[in-house]
Steps between C-alpha positions, in 0.01 A plus 500: 500500500220282635161663544484397868816706565357797306179472703696500828690808385180683403349416839807649670473813285132535591591475867761776462232718340258429785266301275344195663480189280243232572413181319134405485273267307309745280173455316541419131346833405765695693797387293852474637466771761652845514578817691253663734495735796353370825457742791758732347765231447604352165444129455547254216268201502635213292320184384672228699407227250693669218838388375811675628511694173137612531551604862821688411323677213216614727749632753719664234198675350415644841859606573524673162276774639761583767846655475732199531818676381646510852443128557747244371338252264680242289473557125231229471281660768564855372409396143174347621402814695601728213287297259191629685607865539274749325655622177528869424333624186736635232576863576385474862742676732642325804401627842 
């Protein structure tokens, strides 16, 4: 699957979760962007000059902090989000 299609899918998932996605030119010291909360609402700011893969990775990393189980994602998009999910320590019980 092309990264542009994965990026579109991740943007749609963010919208379903009520997370606003914006693309901005960021300072070099900021990196590729990330998740933040502005006036009580979740927002992902993404470096607009990045490649589709870099933009998708930034968005996937942010979405990995949310419960996306109820949202349909293709295997490519789901794998990317799951790559950034926090891992449980051995012996740690599930909630």
